[in-house]
N, C-alpha and C positions, 0 to 999 in steps of 0.2 A: 650832384644835385640831389637834395632830399626828396623823398617820395611820401605822399600821404594817401592812404587808401588805394595804393597801386597807381597813382597818377602823379605827374610832375607838379611840383609846388610852385614853379615859376609863374608869376602873373604876366610875364612879358611874352609868353609864347604866342606867336601870331597866327591868324587864320590864313592859311596859304591861298585861299580863294582871292585874297587881296594882292597876291604876287602875280604880276604879269610876266609869265615865263613861257618861252617857246623854244623850239629846237634851234632857232637861229643864234641863240646864245652860245651854243657849243658846236654845231656843225652847219655846213653850208647847205641850206634847204634846196638850192638849185641843183645840187649834185645828186639828190635822192631820185632814183628812177620812179617811174609810174608803177602803181600797184600791179599792173598786168605784166610788167616786164620780167623776164626770166631772172635777172640779177636780184630783183626784189622778192620774187616768189620763193627763192631759196630760203628766205627768212620767215615765210608765212605758211608754206605748204609742204607736206611730205606724205608718203604712203604710210598707212597704218600696218605695222608688223604684227605677226602672230604674238599674242600675249605670252610672255615668258613665265613659265611655271617651274620652279626649281624642283629637281628630284631630291631624294633623301640625302644623297652624297654631296649635293650642292648647297645645302643650307644646314647650319649648325645652331644649336641652342642648348640651354641648360634647363632641362625639365625639372621643375620643383626648386628653382633657385630661391635662396632665402629672401631676396628683395625683388619681387615681381614688378614693382613700379619704379624701375630705374631708367635713367636716361641712356642714350647711345650716341657716341661720337664716331664720326667717319670722315674721310677726306682723301685728297690726292694732290700731289704736286703743289703743296703750299696753300691749298684751299680746304678748309675744314668746316664741319657743321656739327651741331648737336640737336637731337630730337628728344622729346619727352616720352613718357610711358605710353602715350596713345599716338605717337607718330607725328606730333606737331613740332614745327621748327622752333627751337628756343633761341638760336643765334647761328650765324655763320660768319667765318672770318677768312681773310685773304692776306697773304704776304705781298705787299706792294713796294717795299723798300722806299717808303716815303714817310713824312711826318716824324714824330718822335720815336715811336717804337718800331715802325716798319710794317706793323700788322694792324689792319682795320677790321672792325666788327660791325655787323648790322644787328643792333639791339632792338628788342621791344621797347616801347617808350615807357614801360613800367620798370625797366631795369636800371639800376644805379650805374654810374660811370666807373671805370676801372680803378680809380684812386680809392673809392669807397669799398675797400676789399671785402670787409665782413658783410656790409649791406648788399653788395652785389652777389656774394655767395648765397646769402639768404634768398634773394630774389630768384636766382637760378634754381635753387632747391625747390622753391615754391612752384616755379614753372615746370620743373621735371615731373611734378605730380598733379599738375593742373588739368585734369580731364574735363572740367567744366569751362575752361578757357576764360577764367576771370581776368587774367592779366596778359593774355595773348592779343597783341594788337596788329599783327600782320600775318598773312598766310591764307591758305585756302580753307573755307568752311563749306560743308555740304549739308544742306538742310534735310531734316528727316532721318539723320543718322546720329545716334547718341554715341559719343566716344567713351562713355563710362564702361562699356562692355568690350572695349578694344583689347586685343591680346597681341603680344609680341611673338611672332612666329619664329624669329631667329635672324641669323646673319647669312645672306647669300655670299658665298665664297669667303666666309669668315670676315667680311668687310661691311656689306651693305645691309642695314636694318630693314626688316619687313614686318608689316602689321596687318591684322585683319579684324574686322568688326561686322557682325550680323545684327541687323535691326529691322524687325518686321519683314518687309518684302525686298529689302535691299542688302546686298553684301558689298562691303568696301575693302579692297586690298590696297595697301599703301607700300610702295617700294621707294627707298631713297638711294641715291648714289651721287657721285661727282664724276663728270666727264668733261674733259677739255676746260677745266677750271670753272665749270658751271654746276651749281648745286641743283639737282633734279629731284622732284617729287612726282612719282607716277601713281595716280589713283585710278584703279579699275573699279567701276561701279556696275554691279550686276543686278538686274531685275529678276529676283527669284520668284516673283508672284505670277499670277495667271492673267493679269491685265497690264496694259501699258501704264506708265507712270511718268509724270513730269518731275524732274529733279532740279531744284534750285540750288545754285552755288553762289558764294560770295568770296571775293578776293580782297582781303583787308590789307592796308598799306601804310599803317602808322608805325614807322620805324625811326631809328636814330643811328646815324653813322658815327662811330667813335674810333679814335686812335687808342690802341691798347696800352696806353701809358699809365702805369699804376703808381708812378713816383711823383708826378706833378699835380698838386692840389688845385693849381690855378690854370690848368690847361684850357684855354679859351675855346679851342675846337670842340672839346668834349662837353663843355657847358653852354654851347651856343645853340639855342633852339631856333633862333631867327635866321641863322645862316643857311639852312637847308633850302634848296631850290627844287620844287617839283616840276616835272614836265612830262608830256606824253612822248612816246617814241615816234620815229618816222611814220607818217600816215596814221598816227595814233595807235600803232601796234606796240604794246608794252607800256610800262610806266617807269619813270626814272626819278630818283632822288639824288640830287647833286649837293655836295658840301665842299665849298672852297677850303683849301688847307690854310690859306691866309688871306684876309681881306685885302683888296687892292689898296696900296699905299700904306698899309699898316706895317709896323716893325715889332718884332718880338726878340727878346734877348735869347741868345743861344745858350743852352745849358752847359755849365762847366763840365769838363771831362770827368771830374771826380764824382759828379752827380748822375752820370750816364748809366743806364742799365746794361747788364751783360749783353742783351740783344743788340743794343746800339753799338757797342764795341765790336761785336761780331760782324755787324753790317759794314762798319768802316773798313775792317780788314779783309772783307770778302768781295768788295766791289771790283768788278773787272775793269781794269784801266781802259780808257778810251783809245789810247794809241800805244799800247804796250805790246811787247813781244816776249814770249816765254823764254826765260833764261835762268834756270835754277842754279847755275853755277855762280851767279852774282849775289845769291842770298837775298833776293828781294822778297817782298811780301807776297805770300801765296805762290811762290815760284816765279814771279814776274820780276823783270829788271827794275831798278830804282829810277830809271829814266822815263817817267810817265806822269800823267796827270789823272787823278782819280776824280770822277764826277761825284758831286756831293748832293744827295737828294734834299737835304735840309736847307741848303743855301741856293739851290737852283731856282731862280724866279719863275721859270717856265712850268715847273711841276706844281700845279696850283689847285687841282680839283680831284676829288674822289667821288664816285657815284655808285649807287646800286641800281642795276637794271633788272627789272622783273617782267616776265612774259608768261602767258598762259595759252596752252594749246588744248583743243578738244578734238579728239580723233584726227590729230595731225594738222589741224588748221589753227592758226594764231587768232586770238581774240582781240578785238579792238577795245582799247580802254577809253571809255567815254568821259570820265571825270578826272579833272586835274587835282581836285581836292583830296588830300590824304585822309580826311575824316569820312569820306564817302566811299564805301566799298564798291567794287565792280560787281555787278550782278548778271548772272547767266542762267538761263533755264534751258534744259535739254530733255527731250522726250526719249525714254528708253522703252523699247518694246519688250513684252514679256519673254523671258528666257534669253534676252540679249544683254550686251554690256557696252559701255563707252569708256574711253580712256581720256583722262584729264591729266595733263602734265604742267606743273608749275616750275618755272626756271628762274634761278637767281644767280647773278654774277656781279662781281665788284670790279670796277675799272678805275684807273688813274691816268690822267692825260694832261697834256699841255695845251695851251691855246692854239698853237700851231699844228698840233698832231691830231686834233679831234676830227673824226670822220663818222658819217652816219652809221656805218656798219658796226662800229664799236658799241653803239647804243641799242643793238638788237641781238637776239640769240638765234643762230641758224637753226632751222627746223630739224635738220639731220642730227644735231647735237641732242635734241630732246627725245630721240628714239631709244628709250630705256630698254625695252624688250630686245631690240637688236643688239645693243651694247652688251647686255648680260648673256645673251645667247652666244655671241662671239667669244666673250671671255670664258664661257664654260668649256669651250673647246680646249683651252689651255690650263684649266683648273684641275688639279688633282688633290683630293683630300689626303692628308697624311696624319699619322698617329705618332706623337712623340713617345707614347708608351707602347711601341711596336714590339711586343713580346708576348708569349703565352704565359701561363701561370705555372710552368714547370721549370722556368729559368732558361728556356730556349729562345734564342734570338731569331726572328723571322728573317729569311734571306734566301739567297740562291742555294742550290743543293751542294755546291762546292763551297767549302769553308774558306773564307777569306782570312788573311792574316789578322785582321781586326777581330773577327769572330772567334778565332782560335785563342787569341789573347784574352778576349772577354770571358770565354768559358773557364779560364783559369781562376778567375775570381768570382764569376757569377754564382756558382753553387753556394757560396758562403753567404749570399745575401738573401733576405726573407722575401722571395719572389711572390709567394702566395700563402693562403691559409693552410692549416694542417689538413692532410688528406682525410676525406670523409666529412669534412665540415662544409656542407653544401651551402648553408645560409651565409657563412662568412665568405665563401667563394663568390657568391652572387653579389655581396656587398662590395668586394674588391673590384669586381668587374664594373659595377656602377661607378665606383670611385675613379677608375681608369678613364671611363667615358668623360666624366666631369673634368678630370685633369687634362685630357686631350683638348677638350673645348676651351678651357681657360688658357692653356698654353698657346693654342693657335690664335685665339681672339686677342690675347695680350700682344702677341707678336705683330699681328696686323695693325693693332692700335698704335704701337710704337712706330712702325714703319710708315703708316699713312696719315697719322694724326699728329704725333709728337715730333716727328722728323720733318723739319721745314727747310727745303732747298733755298739758299740765299741768293741764287741767281740761276738763270736758264743755262743749260749746257751750251757750249759753243757749237759752231757748225761742224767742227771736226771732233766733237766730243770733249773729253777731258774731265778733270776732277771738279765736281760741284760741291762747294762747302755746304754742310748740313748743320743746322742748329737743332740740337736735341732739347725740346721744350717740355713743359709740364702738361701740354695738351690743350684742347679747345676750352674746356670748362675753367681752366686756371689762367686763361688769357695768354697762353703760350709764353710764359715766363721762362727764362733760362736760369736754371739753378742745378748745379751738379748733384747735391744730395737728393733733390726732388726728382730729377730725371732718372737717377739710378734706383 
């Protein structure tokens, strides 16, 4: 769909206030516990953990990078996201093994659909530098804090982007991560002034759910503005935008095999059979015997709806969403005493379900999942920073006092390599040391990006483990296309 001045050009886009939607469309309201019951409280309350502050070894960055206003992508287990230069969410994606591509994305409503490759790339490039939020249509906004002075602190554990901005008497620290397939934004707002202050926040919710199909110019799902169904979460905790994969009673031609994308072909060969037994001796697909039936996500009439679930927590307590209208942001005001801070966590997840499978828990985010500080503190116990350039500038490899066979073999050819600058050239030696620091950062960051953003598991591991097929894609900004030259 074409865009004009950052807005959709379609005259048929409806006002969602006219849509009568409630939870009974997707879950049984009678099964939802009372707000005071323990089973429901798990989704609305948690203890506030001590704020995680990474030490120097736990956060990496490139000081003086040539492009300071760059985006950052991150992810885990098939859920990926990209934030811009000031830490605003540009998009997030999830592999659901449904629809045409298998991957769905939550776009700002100013972003072109995947088929418009060049226009979409231009839109994302604009968003990556959009510190004034001209085209940001969903996400958290904190009044009184200008994002123009925001700076990227680096990546916690080489994975999770972290930002900071100071404006007047407020300091805002933003930490992003993915945990249990939920995209999390932790905002710690500190009152650095000498008086108490009321901080106003707005949560915008104008988004569009899209199938990342870049081959089909007539994909109705991606061009359907009227098909989105907004609703409030159970007991109004959270906000949900649902988008049926196919309208009831409608029929769509299945794409010929020759027109299928590489990702579609990978999905077909990687689906776990519903009644298969592993028998590699029979030469079956992916090590399974040929005597099985493969479930097909495109033709299964029960797999019919994709939705984005959004929740907001202030100091561990879930916020009730008062408005169904996607054009009306949720507003929250919080008092912060001088010298104190509050924690605001925005949570995003994408789900896909059948009519018979929908349950109220799927439409909420457990409070424990949103404890970003706890997750990072726990992960730090197992994180060890490593240096790919782990050698000194005299050609010696760091290691144990006893030479290993590898070290002995290395020393046979190491002296012939230009390990460092000529002796006595202190200026050049400092330059080489700085270069090594940058090379270390780039190598670690690229590795984490490939493993957590580009690598998409095509199914969950079985109960007893086993091999999980992985699609090596081009990453979140490129719509997770599968292309050997681009992947390499």
